[in-house]
N, C-alpha and C positions, 0 to 999 in steps of 0.2 A: 504493500500500500504506500502510495506517495504521500508524504506528510504535508507537502506544499503544492497548492494549485496556482499556476500562473496563467493569466488571461492576456492574450495579445489580439490584435485586430485581424491579421492575415495568417492563414494556414501555412503560407510559405515559410514563416519564421519558426514554426513550432519545433520541428526536428532539430534545427540548428541550436535554438536556445535550450532545448531539453538536453542536448548533448553537452553544451557548455556547463549546465547546472548540475547534472548527475542524476542518480536514481531516486533521490528524495524529492524530485520536482516533476510534476506533471504539467505540461503546457498545452492549453487548448485555445482555439481561435473563436472570436465572436463573429467573424466574417463581416466586419464593419459595424454599422449602427444596428442595434437590436430592437430599439423602440422608436416610434415616431408619433407625432400628433395624429389623433383620429381624423380621417379625411372627411370631415363634415363640419357644418356650422356649430359653433360652441366649443370647439377644441381649445380655444383660448378665451377665458372669461374676464373681460376688462372690469366687470362689476365686482369681482372678488380678487383683487390684486393680481390680475392676469394669470389666474390659476390655469394649469394646462392638463389636458386629458391625453394620456399616452396609451398606445396599444403596441403589442409585440408585432414586429414586421414578420409576416407569415413565413417568408423564405428562410428566416433565421431562427424560427421557433425550435427546430430540431437541434440547433447548435446550443441554444439556451438550455434545452433539456439535458444535453450531454454535460454542460457545465454544472447544472443542478445535481446531476447524478454524481459527478466527481467531487463536488464540495462536501457532500455528505461524508466522504472518506478522508478528507483532508483536515489538517489542523490549522493551516494558515492560507489566506487568500492574498495573492499579489496581483494587483491590477497594473499591467504593463503595456497598455495601449499607447498609441503614438504621442510624442511629447508636444502636443499643441492643444488648442481649444477644443477641436473636434474629438481628439483622443481622450481628453479629460471628460467630455460629455459621455462618450461611450462607456468609459469606466464607471461613471456615475449611474448610467442606466443599468449596467450589469449589476452593480451594487444594490440599486433600488429594487430590481426584479428579485434578486435573491433574498433581500430583506422582507419583501412582501410575501414571499413563499415560506418565510420563517426558516430559512436554511442556514443562516449565519450564526444564530444564537450568540455565543460569546467568543466566536472565533476572531482572531485579530485580522484586520483588513489593512493592507499596505498599498500605497501608490508608489510604483517604481518607474523611473524615467531614464532612458538611455537614448543617445543621439546617433549611435552607430551599433551595428550588430556584430560585435567582436567579443571574444571571451572576456577580455579585460573589462570592457564597458558594461556588459551584462552583469558580470560578477560584482562589480563595484556598485551598480544600481541596486542589486538585491541586498547587498551588505549595508546600504545606507538608504532605506526606504523613507518615504514621506507620507503625508496624508493627502486625500483628495482636495483640490483647490476650489473652495466655494466661489471665489471671485471669477475664475475661469468658467465654471459651470454656469453661473448667473449670466455671464456675458454671452455664452453660447445659447442659453435659453432665450435671452432677450432678442438675439438675432433671429432665432427660429420663430419666435412669436411675432416679431415685426414682419418678417417675410410672409407668415401665414395671414396676418391681419390685412396687409396690403393686397396680397393675392386674392383672398376670399371676398374682399369688398370691391376692389377695382375691376376684377375680371368680369363679374356679372354686369357691371356698368358698361364695359366694352361690348358685351354681347348685345345689350339693348341698343346702344348708340352706334355700333359699327357692324359687327357680324358675330355670330355664335362661334364658340370655340377659341376665342382670343383670350389672352391673359396678360397681366402686367406684373412686373416685379420691382421691388424696392431699389435694387442695384442695376438690374438689366435695363430699366427704362432710361436712366441717364446715359448708359453705354449706347443704347439705340439712338439717343439724341445726338451723341457725338458723330455717329456714322451718317445720320440724315443731314446734320448741319454741314458736314464736309461735302456731301453730295450737292447741297444747295449752293455752297461756295463754288463748286466746280461748274454748275449750271449757270450761275450768275457771272462767271468770269468772262471778261472781255480781253481777248488776246491782243497784244500790241506788238507792232513790228519794230525791230531795231537792227542796226548793222554794226559789224565789227571789222576792223582791218588788222590783218596779221602779216607781218614781214617774214618772209622765208629767206634766211641768210646763212652764211657759212664762213668759217675762218680756218685756214689751212686744210680745206677739204672736209671739215666736220660741220654738218648742217645743224641748225637750231631755228627755233621760231620765237618771235617777240610780238607783243600786242601793242597797238597804238593807244597811248594814254593822253597825249596832248597834241592838238592841231592848231597851228597859228596862235600859239600862246594860250589857248583855251583848254582847260582840263575837260576831258570827255566823260560824260556821265552815260548811263545806260541808254537814254533816249536822246542823246545829242544828235545822232544821225538816224533818221527814221524812214528814209525812202531810197530807192535804188539810184535815182538821179543824183542826189547829193552824195551818196556813197561812191559813185563813179567819179564825180568831180574831185572828191578828196583823194581817191586812189591815183588819179592822173597827176594831181598836184604834187603828191608825195613822190611818185616815180620821177617826175621832172626835177624836183628839188634834190633828190638823192643822187642822181647821176651814177647809179650802180654801186654806191657805197653808203654805209652807216658808220657813224663815229662813236666809239665807246667813250661816253662822257663820265659815267660814274659806275663803280663796281663795289658792291658791298658783300662781305663774307662774314658770316657769324655761325656760331654753333647753338643748337637748341636741344634741351633735354626733354625727353618724353617718358613719363612714368607709366608703369603697368596699371591695368584696371584692377579694381578690388576683386577678391574671390567671389564666386557666384552666390547670390541669394535666389530665392524662387523666381522673382520677376526677371532678373537679368539672365538667368538660365533659360527661361521661356523665350526671351527675346533673341538670344544668341542661337539657340537651337532652331528657331524659325528662320533667322537670317542665313546661318551657315549650313544647316542640315535640312531645311525645308520641313521641319516637324511642326505639327499643330501643337498648341499649348496642351491639349489633352494627351496627345501622344508623348510629349516630353515628360509629363508627370507620370504616365503609366510606365515608361521605360525607366525613369529614375526610381520609381517604386521597386521595380524588379532588381535594380542594382543595389538599392538599400536593403531589401529583404534578404538577399543572398543569392549567390551563384555557385553552382557545383564546380569546383576547381579540381576535380579528380579525387573523389573520396571525402572531400571536405567542402561544406557549404559555407561561404564567407560573404558577409556584406561588404560590397566594394566601395560604397560612398556613405557619407553621413546623411542624416535626415534631410529630406529635400524640401520641406516646408519651413522656411526660416526667413526672417528679415535681417538677421545679424551677419555682419561681415567679419566678425571676430574669428580667429583661429586659435586653437589651444596651443600653449607653449610647447608641449610635446610634439605637436604636428609641425610647428614652425621649425623646431630643431631638426626634425626628420627631413623637412624640405631643404633646409640649408645644407645638410649632409649630402642629400641627393644631388643638388645643384653643383656642389664642390666636386663630387665624383664624376658626374655625367657631363657637365658643361664647363668645369674649371673654377678654381677659387676666385678668379678675377670677376666672375659673374655673380658673386655673393656680396650684397651690401654689408658695410661694417656693422650696421645695426639692423635687426629684423624690421621689416615693414609692418606698420600698423595702419588700419583703416577705420574710419569713423562711420558708425552705423547711423543712417538717416532716420530710420523709423523710431519714433518715440516709444513705441510699445515693444520694440525688440528686446528680448530677454538676453542679458549678457552671458548667461550660462549656455545659451544656444551658440552653435557655430555656423559659419558659412558652409556651403556645400563643398565638400572636399573628398578626395580618396581617403579611405580608412588607413591605407598604407601607401605612402608616396613612392616606395620602392617597388610597388606592384605596377610595373610599366604596362601600358596598354598592349604592346606587342606580345607580352608574355601570357596574357589571358585571352588574346583574340580568338583562339580556336575553341574557347569555352563559352564565347558570347555569340548572340545573334548579331547580324550586321548592325541593327539599330542600337543594340546595347553597346557594341564596340564604339560606334560613332559618338554616342553620348558620353561614355566613360572617357574616351580619348579627349573630348572637348573639356570635360571637367578636370581631368588630370593636367592638361596643358595650361588651362587658366590658373589653376592653383599653383603650379610650379612657377609660372611666369610672375605671379603676384609677389613672390619673394626674391626676385632677381633684380639686378641693377637696372637703372634707367637705360634707355637707348639714346645715343648721341647722333644728332642729325646735322650735317653740314648744309647750310642754306646759302645760296648765291643769288643776288639780284643785280641785274645790269641795266642801266639806262643808256639808250642809243639815240643819238641825234640824227635826224634825217634832213640834211640840207642846212638846218640852223637849229639853235637851241629851243626854237618855238615848236618844233615837231619832235615828239619823243616817243620812242618805242621802249617797252620794258619786257625783259626776259627773266624768268625765275626758274630756279631748279634746286633740288635738294637730293642729297645722297646720304646713305646711312654710313656714318663714320665708324660707329661701334654699335652693333645690333642689340646687345644686352638681352632684355626679355623678349624682344621682337624675334629672336631666333627660335623662340618656342611658340609664341602666341601673339596675335594682334586682334583687338576687338573689332567687330563688324560695324558697319555704318548704316544708318537709316536713310530713307529717301531724302534727296536734296542736300546731302552732306557728302562732299567730296573729300576723300582722305588726302591729307597733306603728307602722308608717309610713302606715297608711291614714288619709286625711284625715277627721277628725271635728271638727265645729265646735261650740263652746259659745257661746251669746249672751253679751254683756257683762253682768256682775253685779258688785254691790258688797257688801262685808261689812256686815252689820247691816241689809240691805234684804230685804224679803220677795219671794217669787216666787209665782205662782199654781200651785196644785196642781190638775191636771185629773183625775187618777185614780191609784190604786195597783193594779197588777196582780200577782196571785200566779200564778207559772208553775211547772208541774211539770217536773222533769228526772230523767233516769236516768244513772247512770255508764255509760260505754261501755268495751268491752274495747280493748286495744291494737290498732291497725290492722294488717292483713296487710302484708307487705312489697310495695312497688312496686319497679320496677327501680331507681329513684333511691335509695330508702331502703335497699335491699339492698346496692347498691354502697357507700353511705355506711357501713353496718354492717360490711361486709367490710373496708373501709379502716380503720375505727376499731379493729377487732380485729386488724389486721395480717395478714389472711388473703388469700393471693394477692397479685398486684401489678396496677396499673392496666391493663397490657397484657393481663392474663388474665381480667379481670372478664367481658368479653363471652362468652368461651368457657366460663367456669364456668356462666353462666346458661343458655346454649344447650345445654350438655351435660345439665344437670338436666332441661330440657324434652325433649330428644331421647330421653332414657332413660325418659321418662314417670314420673319421680319427682315432678315438680311440673307443674301446669298454670297458665296465666295467664288468669284470668277477670276481666273488667272492670279490667284492668291491675294485678291483685293476684295474688300467688303463693299457690296452694293445694297442699298435698302430696297426692299420690295415695295410695291404699291401699298400693300397692307401695312408694312412697317412705317411708311410715310404717314398714313392716315392715323395710325395709333400714336405716333410721335406728335403729330399735329394736335390731336385731342389732348394728350397729356401736357404738352407745353402750353397750350392755351388755357386749359381748365384746371390743371394740377401743377401749375408753374413751380411752386415751391418744392414739390416733391421730385422734380427732375432737375432741379437746380444743382449745379456741380458743387457749390460751396455748402449748400444744405446737406447734401449727401455725404460730403467729406466730413463735415462737422459731426454728423450723426455717427459716422464710423469712429471718429475720435472719441466721442462720448462712450461708445461701446468698448473701445480700448481702455478708457478710464475705468469702466466697470471691471474689466479683466484685471486691472492693476489695483483694484480695491479703492479707488478714489471717488467713485460715484455709486449710488444705489440704483439698481436697475428698474425698480417699480416706478419711482417718480419720473425716470427717463421715459418709460413706456407711456405713462399717463400724459406727459407733455406732448408726446407724438400723437397719441390716439385721439384725444378729444377734438382738436381742430381738424384732424384728418377725416374722421367719420362724419363730422358736421358738413364738411365740404362735399363728401360723397353724396349725402342726402340732398344737398342743395342742387348739385349738378344733375342728379336723377330727375329732378323736377324741372329745372330751367333749360336744359340742353335738349334739343330735338335731333333726331338721327340725321336729318338733312343738313343740319348745321355742321355736322362732322364729316359726312361722306360726300358733300357737294362743295365745290369751290367755284364761285362766280368768275366769269371771264367777260371781257368787254367785246362781246360779239353776239350778233343776232342769228337766230335760226334761219337758214336760207329757204326753209319750206313754209314756216308759219310766222316768222318775225319775232317770236318770243326770245328772251335771253337764253344763251347757252351756258352750260356749266360743266366743269370737270367732275365726273362722278366715279364712284367705286362700284365695279361690277364683279361678277363671279371670277372673271379672268383678268382683273386688274382695272386700272383707271381708263376712262374713255371720255369723249366729249358727247354730251347728249342734250336734248332740248328739255327745258324746265317745264314745258307744257305736256310732258308725258303723263298719262298714256294717250292723250288726244293726238299728240304728235310723236312719232317714233323715230325721229331723225337722230342718228348717231354717227360718229366717225372715230377712227383710231387716234390715239395720242402717242406722239413720240416721247422719248425720254426727256427732251428739252421742253416739253409742253406745247409743241406746235403740231400742226396737222401733218399726217403722214405724207412723206414725199416718195421719191423713187426708192424701191427696195435696195438694200445694201448688197453689192456684188461680192461674191466669195472669190477672193484673189487667188490666182494660180490654179484654178480648177474649172473643168467644164462638165456638163452633164454626161454621164457615162452612156446614156442611151442615144442622144441626138447631138451631142457636142455643143449645145448652146450654153450660154453663161448660167451659172448657178447663182441664186440670190437667197438672202435671208428673208423669210416671210413670217407673218404673224397670223395664226389661225385660231380656231376655237380652243385648242389645247396648248396655246403658247407659241413660241418661236420654233421654226424648223427651216431646213434647207430645201428649196424646190427649184424646178427648172423654170427659167425665164420664158420658155416657149410654151408654157401652159396656156390653153388646154390641149394644144396639139401634142405635147409631151407631158405626162403626169408623174414624172420621176420625183420622189421626195425621199428625204433621209433625215434622221434626227440631227439637231444642231450640235449636241454633245456626243462625242464618241463613247461607246460603251466601255466601261472599265473592265479589263481582264483580271479576274480574281486569281488566275493561275491554277484553279482547282479543276482537275480533269473531270469531264462529264461521266458520271457513273453508268449512264444508259448506253451511249454509243462508243465510249472510250476513244473517241477521235478528236472531239472538240474540247474546249475549256468553257467554264461557266463565266458568262459576262454579266456585269451589273448594268441593268437597263432601266429606263424610265418609261412607264406606260403613257398613253395619250392623256390619261387623267392625272399624270404627275406622280403616280405611285412608283416606288422602287420595286423591281423584281429581278430575278436571276434566271438566265436561260442559256442553253447551249449555243456556242458560236456556230455550230453547223446547221442551225435552223435555216430553212424548213426541213432539211433532211432529218434532223433530230428535234423533237418537240419537247424535250425535257425542260421543265421550268419549276421554279421555287419562289415563294415570297421571301424566304429567310436566307440570310447570308450563309454561304457554304463554308465549312471548315475542313481543312485537309487532315481529317482523322477518320479512321474506320470505326464503325459501331462495334463495341466489344461484345454485343449480344447476338447480332444477326450478320455481322461482317459486311454490311453495306459500306461501300468505299468512302462515303463522306458523311459528316454530321452537319447540322445547321445550327445557327444561333437564333434562339427563339426568346423573345422578351415579353413578359406579361407583367401587369401592375402588381399582381399578387405574389408572384414567385421571383420576379426579377429575371436577369439573363440566365439562360440555361443552354447547354449543348444537348440537342435532341436528335434522334434518328428520324429522317424524313419518311421512312417506310411506314405506311399506315398500320401494318400489322405488328410493328415493333414499338414498344412503349418505353424504350430507353431514354432517360433524361438525367442530367447531372448538372449541378450549379456551375456557371461559367465565372471564373475568378478574374479574367482579364478585363480589358476595356472594350465594351460593345462597339464603341465608335471606331475602334481600330480594325474591326472585321467588316470592311467593305460598306460601312454606312448603316442607315436605319433598317430595322427589321419589322416584320409584321407577325401577328400571332395566328395566321391561318394559311392554309395551302391554297394555291390557285386551282380553279376548276379544270 
């Protein structure tokens, strides 16, 4: 009989931790959260200090039953869930459940926290247990109650005023506002023309380029030259004045130091993995979880990184010492700074006991474990290892050169700049990625040797046309950065914020950029006009700070809830009475109906926004609406492709079921094809064994999976296929089936086979959304 029962969140940790602790310890998993609010009205009672009604999550009931059975035989209970607010809440829910079942009696209950799954860290945590943190639990309960109250009261209002099935969230709504506002900026943007002049020159046969900065004694700004005629005049005047030579008037040389970036925290890891690896935030967290929980390195399961949900950039003294030893051995003592580098944590709520995300053993080089990792695991571990090592290396030294060249006289000046890496330092290991609109100044560009007062050969002067560009749409990396800068949400929630917006069809991700859908625009318009305070960035950030203050024990959660709830529910009731559906779903435009003369408006229909007559149903006039709000023009031509049937041009069309590619020679040729190429899952078709299963979208917008050999093979599924054979009937594949009651499961698609087992991975990583029924 095991004297001690240890509860963790994930089953992946159980065997490893049990091995570390020995035969007197039994380790069981809660499989995440074990209880949640009852999914109906009244789960949170504002009239009685926001009392909450919980119920056991059905899919985890059997895990709680197993824990209940084990605690009867144990002398001590150790709650070892993850070291954050959610982990504290899970431990509390397990404790409350066991207490309600009268299974604890007088047994000691300990809270243990470790930030890496190594023998030393786990053993030390068990040896120095603490108690459950009431402040962290209160903070988590307050967040959960706020999210419930906002969702349960705003969502029905959206159903009445816009469309059934919609929902609103306390944190997701400001994030949606960001994406919509950026789209409106892009649509309102007016591009401006400007011209630049570049001199192509050389000295001693070595070419270089320089940009015109002054003409006729006037310093040139971006819009000093705005048309081709003026650009040509300037070009001719400069060529005549130069007479084939430029004079080196001024040469500046200086060195600049560049320091390494801080070690990863959750948000910076998500951003860099998006920039450098193309990972979604959800995928980054899933793979990081696997590295944290442990990888089999050949007979031994070891956690490769520290806990991946952290706001702290601190590193343990022991870890820094190990990194300095590694750098000395691998990169040379000259790359180790005299004093260890320290970084300042920005988050006021970051706990100093927490560490940044780092390898548990710096000497475990990525190459040495590559054959034990999946490709994604290796990519992320390699990224974390390099960033951590680089953060304790010396600065990089850059040589910068700037040359001013006179063209004919000192009134015409060209400027050439270049930089070279004099000493790479940390840059030999790692360099932080850049967001849109930021050009790295660390890119090597060489200038040939030049001397002041000496001429260089002018080869040509080119005048180039440019246009200003609108701000870029958000990528996952830039959206996470914007959320962090505004203080909206917390690093552990960014992945769920983004996936929720996509799952609700408020935004789509096209070419790795977020685009708001028509429904997303309407929902945002309604919330920003009628619930302005609750989608305000500062209000949301201040509320997050207040909740962090609860976690630190500086504020009481019930008065905080009360201050939010009373004005919020009052506003909900007011808007329910005062706002009409047409006020939300229709937008007046300054145009008359060509058929009856009544005003036209932009309206929301089943398939998105369109322009329609306000005299409907008496007048049924409608027309399509382009993304820029204007009447549809000529369809967009698909570049580089022709119709495979008649060789006419292919165009992008909009039909009843959305956009598609069709032949421009319609109706003579009726060739059509989907706009998006089906994603190949790589899973072999179990029916014909010739094709692979493709992820497709039906004409109704639903995701399904079918054989690439269709119509020769008609095998189809609603659920995402998994490359695993059924252990009961040997069917070549399983599928991922998700239900509200049981959560994600791996199931056999054969009707006569009842095999099903919980799926512990990330459902979003298995080819996208799933359904809970089979196609006819």
